[in-house]
C-alpha positions in Angstrom: 29.4 52.0 -8.0 25.7 51.6 -7.6 25.8 47.9 -8.1 28.7 47.6 -5.6 26.7 49.6 -3.1 23.6 47.3 -3.6 25.8 44.2 -3.1 27.4 45.6 0.1 23.9 46.5 1.4 22.7 42.9 0.6 25.7 41.4 2.4 25.2 43.6 5.4 21.5 42.7 5.5 22.3 39.0 5.4 24.8 39.4 8.3 22.2 41.3 10.4 19.6 38.6 9.7 22.1 35.8 10.6 23.1 37.6 13.8 19.4 38.2 14.7 18.7 34.5 14.2 21.4 33.7 16.8 20.1 36.3 19.3 16.3 35.9 18.9 14.6 33.4 21.3 13.4 30.2 19.7 9.7 29.7 19.6 9.0 26.1 18.8 5.5 24.8 19.4 5.8 21.5 21.3 3.1 19.3 22.7 3.4 17.3 25.9 4.5 13.8 25.0 2.1 10.9 25.5 2.8 7.3 26.4 4.3 5.5 23.4 2.5 2.7 21.6 4.5 0.4 19.4 1.4 -0.2 17.3 1.6 3.4 16.0 5.2 4.4 16.6 6.9 2.4 13.8 10.3 2.6 12.0 11.7 4.3 10.1 10.2 7.5 11.5 9.4 6.5 15.1 10.6 4.1 17.7 9.4 3.8 21.4 12.0 3.8 24.2 12.6 0.3 25.4 14.9 -2.6 26.0 14.2 -4.8 23.0 14.4 -4.6 19.3 10.8 -5.6 18.5 10.2 -7.4 15.2 8.2 -10.6 14.9 10.7 -12.2 12.6 13.5 -11.7 15.2 11.8 -14.0 17.7 14.1 -17.0 18.4 16.9 -15.3 16.4 18.0 -12.7 18.9 21.6 -13.8 18.7 21.7 -12.8 15.0 21.0 -9.2 15.8 24.2 -7.3 15.0 26.1 -6.1 18.1 27.1 -2.5 17.6 30.0 -0.8 19.4 30.1 3.0 19.3 33.5 4.5 20.2 33.1 8.2 21.0 35.4 10.9 22.1 34.5 14.3 23.5 36.3 17.7 23.4 39.1 19.3 21.3 40.9 17.3 18.6 44.6 17.9 18.9 47.7 16.7 17.2 48.5 14.5 20.3 45.1 12.8 20.6 44.9 12.4 16.8 47.8 10.0 17.1 46.0 8.0 19.7 43.0 7.8 17.4 45.2 6.4 14.6 46.5 3.7 17.0 43.0 2.8 18.2 41.3 2.3 14.8 44.2 1.0 12.7 43.5 -2.2 10.7 40.1 -2.9 12.3 37.5 -4.2 9.9 33.9 -5.1 10.6 32.5 -8.5 9.4 31.3 -6.7 6.2 34.9 -5.7 5.5 34.2 -2.1 6.1 36.6 -0.1 8.3 35.7 0.4 12.0 34.7 4.0 12.6 34.1 6.3 15.6 32.2 9.5 16.5 34.0 12.7 17.6 32.0 15.3 19.6 34.2 18.2 18.9 34.4 21.4 21.1 36.0 24.5 19.5 38.6 25.7 22.0 42.1 24.4 21.2 40.9 22.2 18.4 43.2 21.6 15.4 40.8 21.7 12.5 43.2 20.1 10.1 43.1 17.0 12.3 39.3 17.2 12.4 39.4 17.3 8.6 41.7 14.2 8.6 39.3 12.2 10.8 36.4 13.3 8.6 38.2 12.2 5.4 39.0 8.8 7.1 35.3 8.2 7.4 34.7 9.0 11.1 31.7 11.0 12.2 32.2 14.6 13.3 29.5 15.9 15.7 28.8 19.0 17.9 30.0 19.6 21.4 29.6 23.4 21.6 31.9 26.4 21.0 32.9 27.4 24.6 32.2 24.1 26.5 30.7 26.4 29.2 32.3 27.1 32.6 30.7 24.3 34.5 27.4 22.4 34.9 25.4 25.4 36.0 26.1 27.1 32.6 24.2 24.3 30.8 21.7 23.6 33.5 20.5 27.2 33.3 20.9 27.7 29.6 17.9 28.7 27.5 17.2 27.7 23.9 18.8 30.9 22.7 22.1 30.2 24.3 22.2 26.5 23.3 21.3 27.5 19.7 24.2 29.9 19.7 26.6 27.4 21.2 25.7 24.6 18.8 24.2 26.4 15.8 27.3 28.7 15.4 29.6 25.7 15.7 28.3 24.4 12.4 29.8 27.2 10.3 33.1 26.8 12.2 33.3 23.2 11.2 32.3 23.9 7.7 34.7 26.8 7.2 37.8 25.7 9.1 37.6 21.8 8.8 35.8 21.6 5.5 33.0 19.4 6.9 29.9 19.1 4.7 26.9 20.4 6.6 24.8 17.4 5.7 27.3 15.1 7.5 26.8 17.0 10.8 24.1 14.9 12.4 24.5 14.8 16.2 25.3 16.6 19.3 26.4 16.0 22.9 26.1 18.5 25.8 29.2 19.2 27.8 29.1 17.5 31.2 26.1 15.6 29.9 24.0 18.3 31.7 20.4 18.0 30.5 17.8 20.6 31.2 14.4 19.3 30.3 13.2 20.0 26.8 15.7 22.8 26.0 18.6 21.1 24.2 16.3 18.7 22.4 14.3 21.5 20.9 17.5 23.1 19.7 18.7 19.8 18.1 15.4 19.5 16.3 15.6 23.2 15.2 19.1 22.7 13.8 17.8 19.7 11.7 20.1 17.2 13.6 19.3 13.5 13.5 20.1 12.7 17.1 21.3 13.7 20.6 23.7 11.6 22.6 23.9 13.4 26.0 21.4 11.4 28.0 22.9 8.8 30.3 21.0 5.9 31.9 21.9 3.8 35.0 18.6 2.2 35.4 18.5 0.5 32.0 21.9 -1.1 31.6 21.0 -4.7 32.2 19.3 -5.2 29.9 20.4 -2.1 28.1 18.3 0.5 26.4 18.1 0.8 22.6 18.1 4.2 20.8 14.6 5.6 20.2 12.8 8.8 19.0 11.3 11.5 21.2 7.9 11.4 19.5 6.5 10.0 22.7 7.3 10.0 26.4 10.6 8.3 27.2 10.9 5.8 30.0 14.6 6.6 30.4 15.8 7.7 33.8 17.5 11.1 34.2 20.7 11.0 36.2 22.0 14.4 35.3 19.4 17.1 35.1 15.7 16.9 34.3 13.9 14.7 31.7 12.3 16.1 28.6 8.5 16.1 28.6 7.7 17.4 25.1 7.0 15.4 22.0 9.8 16.2 19.5 9.0 14.0 16.5 11.8 12.4 14.5 14.6 13.3 16.9 16.6 10.2 17.9 18.1 9.6 21.3 21.3 7.6 21.5 21.2 6.7 25.2 24.5 6.6 27.0 24.2 3.3 28.8 26.3 3.4 31.9 29.3 1.2 32.6 29.9 -0.5 36.0 33.2 0.0 37.8 34.9 -2.8 39.8 33.0 -1.8 43.0 29.6 -2.0 41.3 29.1 1.8 40.8 27.7 3.2 37.6 29.6 5.7 35.4 28.3 7.5 32.4 31.7 7.7 30.7 34.7 5.3 31.0 36.9 8.1 32.4 34.2 8.9 34.9 34.6 5.5 36.6 36.1 5.9 40.1 37.1 2.4 41.0 39.2 0.9 38.3 41.0 -2.4 38.0 44.7 -2.7 38.7 46.9 -0.7 36.3 47.8 -3.5 34.0 46.6 -4.4 30.6 45.0 -7.7 31.4 43.0 -6.3 34.4 41.7 -3.3 32.4 40.9 -5.5 29.4 38.9 -8.0 31.5 36.9 -5.1 33.0 36.0 -3.7 29.6 35.1 -7.2 28.4 32.8 -7.7 31.4 30.9 -4.5 30.6 30.7 -5.5 26.9 29.4 -9.0 27.5 26.4 -7.5 29.4 25.3 -6.3 26.0 26.6 -9.0 23.7 25.2 -11.9 25.8 22.1 -9.9 26.6 19.7 -8.0 24.3 22.4 -6.8 21.9 21.7 -3.1 22.5 24.5 -0.9 21.2 27.6 -0.9 23.5 29.0 2.6 24.0 32.6 3.4 24.8 32.4 7.0 25.8 35.5 8.9 27.0 37.9 11.8 26.7 41.3 11.1 25.1 43.0 12.5 28.2 42.1 9.2 29.9 45.0 7.6 28.0 47.5 9.9 29.6 46.9 8.3 33.1 49.0 5.2 32.0 50.3 3.6 28.9 48.3 0.5 29.8 45.0 2.3 29.3 45.5 2.8 25.6 47.0 -0.7 25.2 44.1 -2.3 27.1 41.6 -0.3 25.0 43.1 -1.5 21.8 43.3 -5.1 23.1 39.6 -5.0 23.8 38.8 -3.8 20.3 40.9 -6.5 18.8 39.0 -9.1 21.0 35.6 -7.6 20.0 36.8 -7.6 16.3 37.2 -11.4 16.5 33.6 -12.1 17.5 30.7 -13.0 15.4 28.5 -10.2 14.2 30.2 -7.3 16.0 30.4 -3.9 14.3 32.3 -0.8 15.3 30.3 2.0 13.8 29.3 5.6 14.2 26.3 6.8 16.2 24.6 7.8 13.0 25.1 4.3 11.5 23.3 2.8 14.5 20.3 5.0 13.8 20.4 4.2 10.1 20.2 0.5 11.0 17.3 1.0 13.5 15.3 2.7 10.8 15.4 -0.6 8.9 16.5 -3.3 11.3 17.5 -6.7 10.0 19.3 -9.9 11.1 22.9 -10.5 10.1 24.7 -8.0 7.9 23.3 -4.6 8.9 24.3 -2.4 5.9 24.3 -2.8 2.1 27.8 -1.4 1.7 30.6 0.7 3.2 30.1 4.4 3.8 31.8 6.4 1.1 34.6 8.5 2.5 34.4 12.2 2.0 37.1 14.0 0.0 37.5 17.4 1.5 40.9 18.9 0.5 42.6 20.9 3.3 45.7 23.1 3.1 46.9 23.4 6.7 47.7 26.8 8.0 48.6 27.9 11.5 47.3 31.3 12.6 48.2 33.7 15.5 44.9 35.3 16.4 43.6 37.7 19.0 40.8 36.3 21.2 38.7 39.4 21.5 37.0 38.5 24.8 40.3 38.2 26.7 42.8 40.1 24.5 45.2 37.0 24.5 46.9 35.5 21.5 45.6 32.1 20.4 47.1 29.8 17.9 44.7 27.9 15.7 45.5 25.4 12.9 42.8 25.3 10.2 42.2 24.6 6.5 43.2 27.0 3.7 43.2 30.5 5.2 43.2 32.3 8.6 40.2 34.2 10.1 40.8 37.8 11.2 40.4 37.1 14.9 40.0 33.9 17.0 36.5 32.5 16.3 34.2 32.6 19.3 30.6 32.7 20.4 28.6 35.3 18.2 31.6 35.6 15.8 32.0 32.0 14.6 33.9 32.9 11.4 36.3 35.3 13.3 35.5 38.4 11.3 36.2 42.0 12.2 
C-alpha cells in the first residue's frame, strides 16, 4: 500500500508540473535582431533572408538548382478529404524515384486521427495548427506566449496519443488565419523545439521569390498579416508563404484565398496554376508553395482535376521535386546542384487500431464523436486537457 501511495503521489506531482508548465508564462531571453551578414550567417545553422541561394559554385548553374514544390493543407483531416489526398498524390514520383509527399497542418476539432495516422505512415509530414483554431483573427493577434504554448504545445500529446505520431517527426507549425503577432509565436516555436514556422506570407517578395531562412538575424520579409518579429531567435527556420497572383493581378496568401479565379474549367485553372509556378521555375527556383484547405475542392469537380493535372505536368519537368516543408529545410542546410537528397525518407510504421468514441465536450456539454487509434479518452480532448482525462 505504501509503494502504491508513493506511486500515486508521484503521478499526481507530474500532472501538476505538466499543467503548471502550460499555465506559467514563458520567459525566454531574446535579443533584438541585427542586420544579417552572409559572411557570418552560414548553413547549416544559419541563413539570411533573401531572394537567392548564394553559393559560389552555383554561379552559371542556377537552372540546376532543384525546384521544390510544397503541397500543404490546413485544418482537420477527415475521411472525406483523406480521399482527396489519395487522388492528389497517387503515383507521383520525384526524379530520384522517391514518392511525392505533402505537409498537413492539422487542427484538432473534427479530425479523424486514424486518417492522420494513415497519412503519416504514407510518409507525409504532420505538423501543428492548434487545438481550437481560435474564434477569429483577434484571438491570435492578441494571444500571448502562454496561450500559444497551450494551443500548440498541448497539441503534441494529442497527435502522439491518438494518431501515434512520433514526437521527433513533429517539426513545424502554422498559425490559423496566418495571423502573426510579432515575436510571440516564434518564441513558442523555438521553446517547443520545432524546426520551422510556415505562417508568414509575403507579397513583396514573389518575383523573384523568397527562399526559407533562419531568424538569427533581422528578416527583410514584409508582414501582410500582423506585425513582424524583431527578436533574434537562432536556429528557427521560416518557410515563407510566397503569395500567388490571381487573374486580376491581386496577391493571395493561399490558393483558396484568391478572389478572382479563372473560368471554371480544367484547362483555365491549370494554366493559371502553371503561370504562378513558372514564376519560380523560370526564375530563382525558390520553393513553390501550394497552400490551401481541402474544402476548396468542393467548389467544383474541376478544381481537384486541375490541381492533379498541374501536378502531373510539374512531375514531367526536369529537376522538380514535390516534398515536405521539412525536406526543403534539410536541403537548405546542405544545398547542392542536381539530386537534392541521398535517399528516400523511410516511412514510419505506427500501427493503429481504429476506434470511434462518443465523448462529452466538457466546455459545451455536447456529445462529440472522435475516431482515433487504439482506445478512447474519457472525455473529448481540449485545451488544458489534451488527453481527455477526468
